[in-house]
C-alpha positions in Angstrom: 131.9 2.8 140.3 129.4 4.0 137.7 126.9 5.4 141.1 130.1 7.1 142.1 131.0 8.6 138.3 127.2 9.9 137.9 127.4 11.5 141.4 130.5 13.3 140.2 129.0 14.2 137.3 125.5 15.6 137.7 127.2 19.3 139.2 128.0 19.7 136.0 125.1 18.6 134.2 122.8 20.6 136.2 125.0 24.0 135.7 125.0 23.8 131.8 121.0 23.0 131.9 120.9 26.5 133.8 123.3 28.4 131.4 120.9 27.3 128.7 118.2 27.8 130.4 119.4 31.5 131.1 120.3 32.0 127.2 117.2 30.8 125.7 115.5 33.3 128.1 117.6 36.2 126.7 117.1 35.5 123.2 112.9 35.0 123.6 112.8 38.0 125.5 114.8 39.9 122.5 112.8 38.7 120.1 109.7 39.5 122.1 110.8 43.0 122.2 111.8 43.2 118.4 108.3 41.8 117.3 106.7 44.6 119.7 108.3 47.5 118.4 107.5 46.1 114.8 103.6 45.3 115.7 103.5 49.3 117.6 104.9 50.5 114.2 102.8 48.7 112.1 99.5 49.6 114.2 100.8 53.0 114.7 101.5 54.4 111.3 100.1 58.2 111.6 102.3 58.2 114.9 105.0 57.3 112.9 104.1 60.1 109.7 103.4 62.8 112.4 106.4 62.6 114.3 108.5 62.4 110.7 106.5 65.7 110.0 107.2 67.4 113.2 110.9 66.6 112.8 110.9 68.4 109.2 109.2 71.3 110.4 111.5 71.7 112.9 114.3 71.4 110.4 112.6 74.3 108.1 111.8 76.8 111.1 115.6 76.7 112.1 116.6 80.5 112.0 118.0 81.4 108.5 121.0 84.0 108.3 119.8 86.7 105.9 121.6 90.0 105.0 120.9 93.0 106.1 119.3 95.3 103.2 121.0 98.6 102.6 118.8 101.8 101.6 119.7 104.1 99.0 121.3 107.2 99.0 123.3 109.5 96.6 126.7 107.3 97.8 124.7 104.1 96.8 126.9 101.5 95.0 125.0 100.1 92.5 126.9 97.1 91.7 124.9 95.0 94.5 124.4 91.4 94.9 120.8 91.1 94.6 118.3 90.5 97.1 115.3 90.6 95.4 112.9 87.7 93.3 111.6 89.4 89.9 107.8 88.7 90.9 108.6 90.5 94.1 110.2 93.7 92.2 107.2 93.3 89.7 105.0 94.0 93.0 106.5 97.4 93.0 106.7 98.4 89.6 103.8 100.5 88.0 102.8 101.2 84.1 104.0 99.9 81.3 107.1 98.5 83.8 104.8 96.4 85.1 105.4 92.5 84.6 109.5 93.6 83.5 110.6 92.2 87.1 112.1 89.1 86.0 113.8 90.8 83.3 115.5 93.4 85.6 116.5 90.7 87.9 118.1 88.6 85.6 120.1 91.3 83.5 121.1 92.7 87.0 122.3 89.4 88.3 124.1 88.9 84.8 126.0 92.2 85.2 126.0 92.7 88.8 124.0 95.8 88.9 121.5 96.1 91.5 118.1 95.4 89.8 116.5 97.8 92.0 118.1 100.0 90.2 117.8 99.3 86.9 114.0 99.6 88.2 113.9 103.1 89.7 116.6 104.6 86.9 113.9 102.8 84.0 110.9 104.5 86.7 112.4 108.1 86.3 113.8 108.0 82.5 109.9 106.8 81.3 107.5 108.2 83.8 106.8 103.8 84.7 107.3 103.3 81.3 104.5 105.8 79.8 106.3 108.0 77.8 106.7 107.8 74.5 110.2 106.2 73.5 109.4 103.0 75.6 107.0 102.0 73.1 107.4 100.8 69.5 109.3 101.7 67.7 111.7 102.8 70.2 111.0 100.1 72.9 113.8 102.5 74.8 113.5 102.2 78.7 116.7 103.7 80.4 116.3 107.2 77.9 119.5 106.2 75.7 120.5 108.6 73.2 121.3 107.5 69.6 125.1 105.6 70.2 125.5 103.1 67.6 129.3 102.4 68.4 128.0 101.3 71.4 125.2 99.2 70.8 127.5 97.5 68.6 130.4 96.8 71.2 127.5 95.5 73.8 125.7 93.5 71.5 128.1 92.6 68.9 128.4 93.5 65.2 125.6 91.1 63.5 123.1 91.6 65.9 120.7 93.9 64.2 120.5 97.7 65.0 117.2 99.2 64.7 118.7 102.5 64.5 117.5 105.8 65.7 115.1 108.5 65.7 113.6 111.9 67.0 110.5 111.8 68.9 110.0 115.6 68.0 111.5 117.4 64.7 114.5 118.7 66.0 114.6 117.0 69.4 117.2 114.3 70.9 117.9 111.5 68.5 117.3 108.4 70.7 118.1 104.7 70.3 115.4 102.2 69.3 115.9 98.6 70.3 114.4 95.4 69.0 112.4 94.7 72.5 111.9 95.9 75.7 114.3 92.9 77.0 117.0 94.0 75.0 116.6 97.7 76.3 117.1 96.4 79.9 119.6 94.2 79.0 121.6 97.4 77.2 121.2 99.2 80.0 122.6 96.7 82.2 125.9 96.1 80.2 126.4 99.9 79.4 126.3 100.9 83.7 128.4 98.0 84.2 131.4 98.4 81.3 130.8 102.7 81.2 130.1 103.7 84.2 131.0 101.3 86.9 134.5 100.4 85.4 135.5 103.8 84.9 134.9 104.5 88.7 131.3 105.9 88.4 129.9 103.5 91.2 127.2 105.9 93.1 124.2 106.9 92.5 125.4 110.4 92.7 128.4 109.8 90.3 126.4 108.3 87.7 124.2 111.1 87.5 126.9 113.3 86.9 127.8 111.9 83.4 124.0 110.0 83.0 122.0 112.7 83.6 123.8 115.9 84.5 122.5 119.1 85.3 121.8 121.9 83.1 121.9 119.2 80.2 121.1 120.2 76.3 118.4 117.5 76.2 117.1 118.9 80.0 114.9 122.1 79.0 113.1 121.9 82.4 115.5 120.8 84.6 114.3 117.5 85.7 117.8 115.9 86.1 118.0 118.4 88.9 115.8 115.9 91.4 117.3 112.8 89.1 119.2 111.3 92.6 116.2 112.4 94.7 113.6 110.5 92.7 115.7 107.2 92.1 116.6 107.0 95.9 113.2 107.5 96.7 111.7 104.9 94.8 114.4 102.2 95.4 114.0 103.0 99.0 109.8 102.4 99.0 111.0 98.8 97.5 114.0 98.1 100.3 111.6 99.1 103.2 109.5 96.3 102.6 112.8 93.9 102.5 114.0 95.7 105.6 
């Protein structure tokens, strides 16, 4: 009776042993593979770093969508989104305007006026910052005539106004500013509030009010070349961006 019972149970016992053997082999193989990967990573840290670096470089070299550069013209709308940094703009500035690129960009961005136009306007009005009114006590790089009411409106009633002064006796009364930075800021706000918002948005439209031909303070007729000069200065900068 006992022999018969053992004979019947033997195949089931052998099957169980076989299943356990296969499971053990599988677990051992998995652990061995995992350990091998860990050892390989530890033994090849440089290779892993190189792979991460390559992946990062591939991400950086993905094409970035860039906005097309609009070249300046008489019909150029000065209310433009900025496309240039301060240091980049400064590369194109000359004379006493050199080093003011960041100030033009800051004021332009704050008041939605193209900084390249602001810089070109300053270059036109002051000979790249080399005229007398661009230096102390005027600090005026926009060719701004005396306008105390507008000065107070832009800066506030409590902001000190250094007043106005003629460059030569009997000549134009020029607005003074506490600093060159104030002059740039004033110019951006002035253009926004008194030109753009009143429908004078293009370089040509601004010229008819800002620097009209046959103006009383333009005896040599420089205003006749105002648009052409500003467009030329702006496009010298924009050509490098295009």
